[in-house]
BALOBA-1460 file (C-alpha; in Angstrom, 3 decimals):
// residues 264
<rec num="1" residu="m" x="2.145" y="-21.723" z="4.320"/>
<rec num="2" residu="i" x="0.915" y="-19.081" z="1.897"/>
<rec num="3" residu="q" x="2.849" y="-19.343" z="-1.372"/>
<rec num="4" residu="i" x="3.119" y="-16.381" z="-3.738"/>
<rec num="5" residu="k" x="3.082" y="-17.408" z="-7.381"/>
<rec num="6" residu="r" x="3.372" y="-14.044" z="-9.114"/>
<rec num="7" residu="c" x="2.647" y="-10.424" z="-8.286"/>
<rec num="8" residu="g" x="2.539" y="-6.969" z="-9.783"/>
<rec num="9" residu="y" x="2.949" y="-3.560" z="-8.169"/>
<rec num="10" residu="n" x="1.688" y="-0.339" z="-9.763"/>
<rec num="11" residu="i" x="0.907" y="-2.130" z="-13.024"/>
<rec num="12" residu="t" x="-0.401" y="0.371" z="-15.560"/>
<rec num="13" residu="h" x="-2.177" y="-0.223" z="-18.868"/>
<rec num="14" residu="e" x="-2.493" y="3.088" z="-20.671"/>
<rec num="15" residu="n" x="-5.141" y="1.811" z="-23.105"/>
<rec num="16" residu="g" x="-7.041" y="-0.357" z="-20.664"/>
<rec num="17" residu="f" x="-7.078" y="-4.102" z="-20.179"/>
<rec num="18" residu="t" x="-9.658" y="-6.866" z="-19.711"/>
<rec num="19" residu="v" x="-9.256" y="-9.972" z="-17.569"/>
<rec num="20" residu="d" x="-11.671" y="-12.798" z="-18.421"/>
<rec num="21" residu="r" x="-11.096" y="-16.137" z="-16.719"/>
<rec num="22" residu="p" x="-14.415" y="-18.049" z="-16.598"/>
<rec num="23" residu="d" x="-12.995" y="-20.781" z="-14.364"/>
<rec num="24" residu="g" x="-10.668" y="-18.619" z="-12.324"/>
<rec num="25" residu="s" x="-6.898" y="-18.890" z="-12.274"/>
<rec num="26" residu="g" x="-6.606" y="-22.074" z="-10.210"/>
<rec num="27" residu="d" x="-5.307" y="-20.104" z="-7.243"/>
<rec num="28" residu="f" x="-6.336" y="-17.157" z="-5.087"/>
<rec num="29" residu="l" x="-6.024" y="-13.657" z="-6.522"/>
<rec num="30" residu="f" x="-5.915" y="-10.362" z="-4.649"/>
<rec num="31" residu="v" x="-6.421" y="-7.195" z="-6.729"/>
<rec num="32" residu="l" x="-6.357" y="-3.565" z="-5.616"/>
<rec num="33" residu="f" x="-8.136" y="-1.506" z="-8.269"/>
<rec num="34" residu="r" x="-6.620" y="1.969" z="-8.309"/>
<rec num="35" residu="s" x="-8.814" y="2.917" z="-11.263"/>
<rec num="36" residu="k" x="-12.568" y="2.823" z="-11.699"/>
<rec num="37" residu="m" x="-13.489" y="-0.644" z="-12.988"/>
<rec num="38" residu="e" x="-16.331" y="-2.826" z="-14.182"/>
<rec num="39" residu="v" x="-16.293" y="-6.174" z="-12.395"/>
<rec num="40" residu="e" x="-18.625" y="-9.103" z="-13.000"/>
<rec num="41" residu="l" x="-19.919" y="-10.705" z="-9.799"/>
<rec num="42" residu="q" x="-22.509" y="-13.495" z="-9.773"/>
<rec num="43" residu="g" x="-23.215" y="-12.859" z="-13.438"/>
<rec num="44" residu="k" x="-23.918" y="-9.146" z="-12.978"/>
<rec num="45" residu="p" x="-21.719" y="-6.125" z="-13.817"/>
<rec num="46" residu="v" x="-20.666" y="-4.028" z="-10.821"/>
<rec num="47" residu="i" x="-18.976" y="-0.628" z="-11.094"/>
<rec num="48" residu="t" x="-16.203" y="-0.172" z="-8.537"/>
<rec num="49" residu="e" x="-14.891" y="3.094" z="-7.250"/>
<rec num="50" residu="q" x="-11.196" y="3.924" z="-7.337"/>
<rec num="51" residu="n" x="-9.271" y="2.215" z="-4.523"/>
<rec num="52" residu="s" x="-11.375" y="-0.914" z="-4.102"/>
<rec num="53" residu="y" x="-10.110" y="-4.459" z="-3.710"/>
<rec num="54" residu="i" x="-11.305" y="-8.002" z="-4.222"/>
<rec num="55" residu="l" x="-10.045" y="-11.386" z="-3.070"/>
<rec num="56" residu="y" x="-10.960" y="-14.063" z="-5.605"/>
<rec num="57" residu="g" x="-11.377" y="-17.671" z="-4.538"/>
<rec num="58" residu="r" x="-9.410" y="-20.470" z="-6.146"/>
<rec num="59" residu="n" x="-12.008" y="-21.348" z="-8.810"/>
<rec num="60" residu="s" x="-13.975" y="-18.104" z="-8.896"/>
<rec num="61" residu="k" x="-14.728" y="-16.447" z="-12.212"/>
<rec num="62" residu="q" x="-12.487" y="-13.436" z="-12.760"/>
<rec num="63" residu="y" x="-13.780" y="-10.734" z="-15.048"/>
<rec num="64" residu="y" x="-12.875" y="-7.076" z="-14.848"/>
<rec num="65" residu="k" x="-12.129" y="-4.242" z="-17.234"/>
<rec num="66" residu="v" x="-11.221" y="-0.605" z="-16.938"/>
<rec num="67" residu="i" x="-13.748" y="2.201" z="-17.243"/>
<rec num="68" residu="e" x="-11.394" y="5.150" z="-16.851"/>
<rec num="69" residu="q" x="-7.999" y="4.955" z="-18.521"/>
<rec num="70" residu="p" x="-5.285" y="4.349" z="-17.657"/>
<rec num="71" residu="m" x="-5.865" y="1.140" z="-15.733"/>
<rec num="72" residu="v" x="-3.711" y="0.987" z="-12.609"/>
<rec num="73" residu="h" x="-3.742" y="-1.929" z="-10.190"/>
<rec num="74" residu="d" x="-1.706" y="-3.949" z="-7.707"/>
<rec num="75" residu="w" x="-2.198" y="-7.708" z="-7.535"/>
<rec num="76" residu="f" x="-0.775" y="-11.041" z="-6.470"/>
<rec num="77" residu="h" x="-1.654" y="-14.674" z="-7.142"/>
<rec num="78" residu="f" x="-1.149" y="-17.030" z="-4.227"/>
<rec num="79" residu="d" x="-2.255" y="-20.369" z="-2.828"/>
<rec num="80" residu="s" x="-2.728" y="-22.064" z="0.523"/>
<rec num="81" residu="d" x="-4.916" y="-24.873" z="1.836"/>
<rec num="82" residu="e" x="-5.817" y="-22.747" z="4.857"/>
<rec num="83" residu="m" x="-7.090" y="-19.681" z="3.019"/>
<rec num="84" residu="d" x="-10.802" y="-20.428" z="3.373"/>
<rec num="85" residu="e" x="-10.413" y="-20.944" z="7.114"/>
<rec num="86" residu="l" x="-8.171" y="-17.882" z="7.493"/>
<rec num="87" residu="c" x="-10.579" y="-15.617" z="5.615"/>
<rec num="88" residu="g" x="-13.440" y="-16.935" z="7.725"/>
<rec num="89" residu="q" x="-11.567" y="-16.148" z="10.932"/>
<rec num="90" residu="l" x="-10.754" y="-12.636" z="9.713"/>
<rec num="91" residu="g" x="-14.200" y="-11.934" z="8.309"/>
<rec num="92" residu="l" x="-12.849" y="-11.259" z="4.821"/>
<rec num="93" residu="p" x="-15.359" y="-12.401" z="2.176"/>
<rec num="94" residu="l" x="-14.223" y="-13.886" z="-1.104"/>
<rec num="95" residu="d" x="-15.423" y="-12.553" z="-4.469"/>
<rec num="96" residu="t" x="-16.645" y="-9.293" z="-2.957"/>
<rec num="97" residu="i" x="-15.717" y="-5.703" z="-3.806"/>
<rec num="98" residu="i" x="-14.512" y="-3.932" z="-0.663"/>
<rec num="99" residu="t" x="-13.478" y="-0.327" z="-0.153"/>
<rec num="100" residu="a" x="-9.718" y="-0.028" z="0.394"/>
<rec num="101" residu="h" x="-9.619" y="2.134" z="3.506"/>
<rec num="102" residu="d" x="-5.854" y="2.559" z="3.233"/>
<rec num="103" residu="p" x="-4.749" y="1.958" z="-0.382"/>
<rec num="104" residu="f" x="-1.257" y="3.300" z="0.357"/>
<rec num="105" residu="y" x="-0.697" y="0.577" z="2.954"/>
<rec num="106" residu="i" x="-1.946" y="-2.123" z="0.572"/>
<rec num="107" residu="s" x="0.272" y="-0.895" z="-2.257"/>
<rec num="108" residu="r" x="3.317" y="-0.872" z="0.019"/>
<rec num="109" residu="k" x="2.653" y="-4.474" z="1.019"/>
<rec num="110" residu="v" x="2.310" y="-5.569" z="-2.609"/>
<rec num="111" residu="n" x="5.544" y="-3.705" z="-3.355"/>
<rec num="112" residu="e" x="7.226" y="-5.603" z="-0.507"/>
<rec num="113" residu="l" x="5.953" y="-8.888" z="-1.950"/>
<rec num="114" residu="q" x="7.262" y="-8.044" z="-5.406"/>
<rec num="115" residu="t" x="10.654" y="-7.020" z="-4.044"/>
<rec num="116" residu="e" x="10.960" y="-10.188" z="-1.970"/>
<rec num="117" residu="h" x="9.764" y="-12.319" z="-4.882"/>
<rec num="118" residu="i" x="12.661" y="-11.034" z="-6.980"/>
<rec num="119" residu="h" x="15.396" y="-11.266" z="-4.361"/>
<rec num="120" residu="n" x="15.453" y="-15.015" z="-3.588"/>
<rec num="121" residu="g" x="16.728" y="-14.662" z="-0.020"/>
<rec num="122" residu="p" x="17.055" y="-17.679" z="2.312"/>
<rec num="123" residu="y" x="13.810" y="-16.788" z="4.108"/>
<rec num="124" residu="k" x="11.917" y="-15.651" z="1.027"/>
<rec num="125" residu="r" x="8.930" y="-17.971" z="1.520"/>
<rec num="126" residu="e" x="8.621" y="-17.213" z="5.225"/>
<rec num="127" residu="i" x="8.813" y="-13.444" z="4.684"/>
<rec num="128" residu="m" x="6.222" y="-13.498" z="1.910"/>
<rec num="129" residu="d" x="3.909" y="-15.703" z="3.960"/>
<rec num="130" residu="a" x="4.178" y="-13.282" z="6.897"/>
<rec num="131" residu="t" x="3.628" y="-10.263" z="4.611"/>
<rec num="132" residu="v" x="0.385" y="-11.657" z="3.178"/>
<rec num="133" residu="r" x="-0.902" y="-12.602" z="6.634"/>
<rec num="134" residu="c" x="-0.042" y="-9.125" z="7.897"/>
<rec num="135" residu="l" x="-1.925" y="-7.562" z="4.974"/>
<rec num="136" residu="l" x="-5.016" y="-9.728" z="5.472"/>
<rec num="137" residu="m" x="-5.116" y="-9.070" z="9.216"/>
<rec num="138" residu="k" x="-4.748" y="-5.340" z="8.592"/>
<rec num="139" residu="l" x="-7.589" y="-5.375" z="6.055"/>
<rec num="140" residu="s" x="-9.781" y="-7.175" z="8.574"/>
<rec num="141" residu="e" x="-8.875" y="-4.720" z="11.327"/>
<rec num="142" residu="m" x="-9.554" y="-1.696" z="9.122"/>
<rec num="143" residu="r" x="-12.964" y="-2.993" z="8.013"/>
<rec num="144" residu="t" x="-14.028" y="-3.588" z="11.602"/>
<rec num="145" residu="r" x="-12.659" y="-0.325" z="12.965"/>
<rec num="146" residu="i" x="-13.669" y="2.096" z="10.221"/>
<rec num="147" residu="d" x="-16.922" y="0.676" z="8.863"/>
<rec num="148" residu="s" x="-18.440" y="0.501" z="12.354"/>
<rec num="149" residu="n" x="-17.135" y="3.865" z="13.585"/>
<rec num="150" residu="h" x="-19.104" y="6.805" z="12.196"/>
<rec num="151" residu="h" x="-16.897" y="9.570" z="13.583"/>
<rec num="152" residu="i" x="-13.981" y="8.078" z="11.625"/>
<rec num="153" residu="s" x="-15.820" y="7.081" z="8.454"/>
<rec num="154" residu="k" x="-17.358" y="10.516" z="7.847"/>
<rec num="155" residu="h" x="-13.892" y="12.093" z="7.674"/>
<rec num="156" residu="y" x="-12.188" y="9.185" z="5.963"/>
<rec num="157" residu="d" x="-12.121" y="10.514" z="2.382"/>
<rec num="158" residu="q" x="-10.691" y="13.838" z="3.563"/>
<rec num="159" residu="f" x="-7.870" y="12.110" z="5.379"/>
<rec num="160" residu="i" x="-7.130" y="9.797" z="2.466"/>
<rec num="161" residu="n" x="-6.843" y="12.794" z="0.123"/>
<rec num="162" residu="l" x="-4.598" y="14.614" z="2.582"/>
<rec num="163" residu="r" x="-2.370" y="11.580" z="3.030"/>
<rec num="164" residu="n" x="-2.122" y="11.220" z="-0.731"/>
<rec num="165" residu="v" x="-0.846" y="14.806" z="-0.951"/>
<rec num="166" residu="i" x="1.675" y="14.165" z="1.850"/>
<rec num="167" residu="y" x="2.924" y="10.928" z="0.295"/>
<rec num="168" residu="n" x="3.334" y="12.508" z="-3.132"/>
<rec num="169" residu="s" x="5.364" y="15.447" z="-1.827"/>
<rec num="170" residu="p" x="8.065" y="14.131" z="0.538"/>
<rec num="171" residu="s" x="10.172" y="17.263" z="0.011"/>
<rec num="172" residu="v" x="7.550" y="19.557" z="1.548"/>
<rec num="173" residu="s" x="7.884" y="20.469" z="5.237"/>
<rec num="174" residu="y" x="4.460" y="20.111" z="6.838"/>
<rec num="175" residu="s" x="3.506" y="21.351" z="10.283"/>
<rec num="176" residu="i" x="0.708" y="19.754" z="12.280"/>
<rec num="177" residu="d" x="-0.986" y="23.122" z="12.717"/>
<rec num="178" residu="e" x="-1.039" y="23.723" z="8.940"/>
<rec num="179" residu="l" x="-2.431" y="20.264" z="8.253"/>
<rec num="180" residu="a" x="-5.074" y="20.601" z="10.958"/>
<rec num="181" residu="t" x="-6.116" y="24.000" z="9.580"/>
<rec num="182" residu="s" x="-6.441" y="22.551" z="6.081"/>
<rec num="183" residu="m" x="-8.934" y="20.043" z="7.524"/>
<rec num="184" residu="n" x="-10.803" y="22.712" z="9.555"/>
<rec num="185" residu="m" x="-9.970" y="20.871" z="12.773"/>
<rec num="186" residu="s" x="-8.234" y="21.634" z="16.017"/>
<rec num="187" residu="r" x="-4.695" y="20.329" z="16.341"/>
<rec num="188" residu="s" x="-5.638" y="17.722" z="18.956"/>
<rec num="189" residu="h" x="-8.727" y="16.452" z="17.097"/>
<rec num="190" residu="f" x="-6.780" y="16.198" z="13.846"/>
<rec num="191" residu="q" x="-3.969" y="14.221" z="15.468"/>
<rec num="192" residu="q" x="-6.426" y="11.900" z="17.205"/>
<rec num="193" residu="l" x="-8.364" y="11.083" z="14.016"/>
<rec num="194" residu="y" x="-5.212" y="10.663" z="11.943"/>
<rec num="195" residu="k" x="-3.851" y="8.064" z="14.351"/>
<rec num="196" residu="e" x="-7.211" y="6.298" z="14.643"/>
<rec num="197" residu="i" x="-7.547" y="6.009" z="10.869"/>
<rec num="198" residu="f" x="-3.981" y="5.124" z="9.912"/>
<rec num="199" residu="g" x="-2.639" y="3.606" z="13.122"/>
<rec num="200" residu="v" x="0.333" y="5.971" z="13.232"/>
<rec num="201" residu="s" x="0.848" y="9.579" z="14.299"/>
<rec num="202" residu="v" x="0.944" y="12.154" z="11.523"/>
<rec num="203" residu="m" x="4.567" y="13.140" z="12.176"/>
<rec num="204" residu="n" x="5.767" y="9.530" z="12.305"/>
<rec num="205" residu="d" x="3.890" y="8.894" z="9.060"/>
<rec num="206" residu="i" x="5.572" y="11.888" z="7.400"/>
<rec num="207" residu="i" x="8.988" y="10.734" z="8.604"/>
<rec num="208" residu="r" x="8.360" y="7.171" z="7.427"/>
<rec num="209" residu="n" x="7.339" y="8.402" z="3.986"/>
<rec num="210" residu="r" x="10.436" y="10.604" z="3.728"/>
<rec num="211" residu="l" x="12.725" y="7.748" z="4.710"/>
<rec num="212" residu="e" x="11.072" y="5.343" z="2.273"/>
<rec num="213" residu="f" x="11.693" y="7.890" z="-0.487"/>
<rec num="214" residu="a" x="15.282" y="8.221" z="0.727"/>
<rec num="215" residu="l" x="15.738" y="4.443" z="0.427"/>
<rec num="216" residu="h" x="14.480" y="4.598" z="-3.143"/>
<rec num="217" residu="l" x="16.838" y="7.459" z="-4.034"/>
<rec num="218" residu="l" x="19.829" y="5.775" z="-2.410"/>
<rec num="219" residu="e" x="19.178" y="2.606" z="-4.388"/>
<rec num="220" residu="n" x="18.251" y="4.169" z="-7.719"/>
<rec num="221" residu="s" x="19.862" y="7.595" z="-8.095"/>
<rec num="222" residu="v" x="23.327" y="9.169" z="-8.166"/>
<rec num="223" residu="h" x="22.358" y="12.124" z="-5.953"/>
<rec num="224" residu="d" x="24.728" y="12.895" z="-3.100"/>
<rec num="225" residu="i" x="23.505" y="12.580" z="0.493"/>
<rec num="226" residu="k" x="22.940" y="16.331" z="0.912"/>
<rec num="227" residu="t" x="20.709" y="16.453" z="-2.172"/>
<rec num="228" residu="i" x="18.772" y="13.372" z="-1.073"/>
<rec num="229" residu="a" x="18.202" y="14.972" z="2.331"/>
<rec num="230" residu="e" x="16.770" y="18.072" z="0.630"/>
<rec num="231" residu="l" x="14.578" y="16.013" z="-1.724"/>
<rec num="232" residu="c" x="13.186" y="14.219" z="1.334"/>
<rec num="233" residu="g" x="12.226" y="17.436" z="3.110"/>
<rec num="234" residu="y" x="15.233" y="17.878" z="5.421"/>
<rec num="235" residu="d" x="16.844" y="21.290" z="5.769"/>
<rec num="236" residu="n" x="19.581" y="19.765" z="7.904"/>
<rec num="237" residu="e" x="21.692" y="16.954" z="6.458"/>
<rec num="238" residu="v" x="22.825" y="15.850" z="9.930"/>
<rec num="239" residu="h" x="19.213" y="15.581" z="11.115"/>
<rec num="240" residu="f" x="18.407" y="13.427" z="8.071"/>
<rec num="241" residu="m" x="21.344" y="11.109" z="8.737"/>
<rec num="242" residu="r" x="20.386" y="10.723" z="12.409"/>
<rec num="243" residu="q" x="16.772" y="9.853" z="11.625"/>
<rec num="244" residu="f" x="17.852" y="7.522" z="8.837"/>
<rec num="245" residu="k" x="20.281" y="5.596" z="11.032"/>
<rec num="246" residu="k" x="17.770" y="5.397" z="13.881"/>
<rec num="247" residu="s" x="15.234" y="3.797" z="11.524"/>
<rec num="248" residu="v" x="17.423" y="1.713" z="9.203"/>
<rec num="249" residu="h" x="20.363" y="1.019" z="11.563"/>
<rec num="250" residu="l" x="22.773" y="2.000" z="8.786"/>
<rec num="251" residu="t" x="24.042" y="5.373" z="7.651"/>
<rec num="252" residu="p" x="22.785" y="6.512" z="4.221"/>
<rec num="253" residu="t" x="26.214" y="5.818" z="2.744"/>
<rec num="254" residu="q" x="26.355" y="2.341" z="4.259"/>
<rec num="255" residu="y" x="22.875" y="1.573" z="2.948"/>
<rec num="256" residu="r" x="23.771" y="2.743" z="-0.567"/>
<rec num="257" residu="r" x="26.898" y="0.580" z="-0.654"/>
<rec num="258" residu="k" x="24.917" y="-2.445" z="0.475"/>
<rec num="259" residu="y" x="21.735" y="-2.133" z="-1.596"/>
<rec num="260" residu="r" x="22.365" y="0.100" z="-4.576"/>
<rec num="261" residu="s" x="21.410" y="-1.486" z="-7.882"/>
<rec num="262" residu="p" x="24.514" y="-2.713" z="-9.821"/>
<rec num="263" residu="a" x="23.080" y="-0.999" z="-12.911"/>
<rec num="264" residu="n" x="23.650" y="2.351" z="-11.230"/>
């Protein structure tokens, strides 16, 4: 079983930060660099682009520092006797900088790990084990599918930038035609590439992002349901509640009562 020791989601160091562990950390370390970094590999400095990741082996030297402030990264330390075999099966090299083809997906998984790590549920270890395996399999699948497929890779950066805009503005109502036009593509070609790259249709991705934002607001704000619906891009409160219940299997009010932070 894969055991999570500690993790950090959206960790930010405004003035930069340097990690220097000559003998490693004694466990495996996954880091998603969301800032441009200098990483030492095999005794040589390597400059990474934003949204790159590395999977350090148990005793691998770990040295990295920020180039552009602030430093933002997601990470988790973990251990398992089967990691070398698992990485071999998935074709994921250790101690190698790899482009993060879907940094939003990776960040969400690290966020899930951090949330589960805090909650101490009865199946905590099993859920975290499954989450890491899911992440590693997804990373393997994305490397194989995107790196070897030119018609996807040549548009990849455009789609990542577009998805970043969508994810950062859940209150905006997007139409497929508008999004396709912004990419200078036909509606059908745009939809096809979006699903090939991200594994989900554009509308389902928009809905999922809205509902994830709704979960956050229900847990951490005092907004009423109508306001939350508007902040999540819904003109119709009833439509929001129907989509929410279909996805979460609870009404927004039921979810808030069950999961809202006691501090609120």
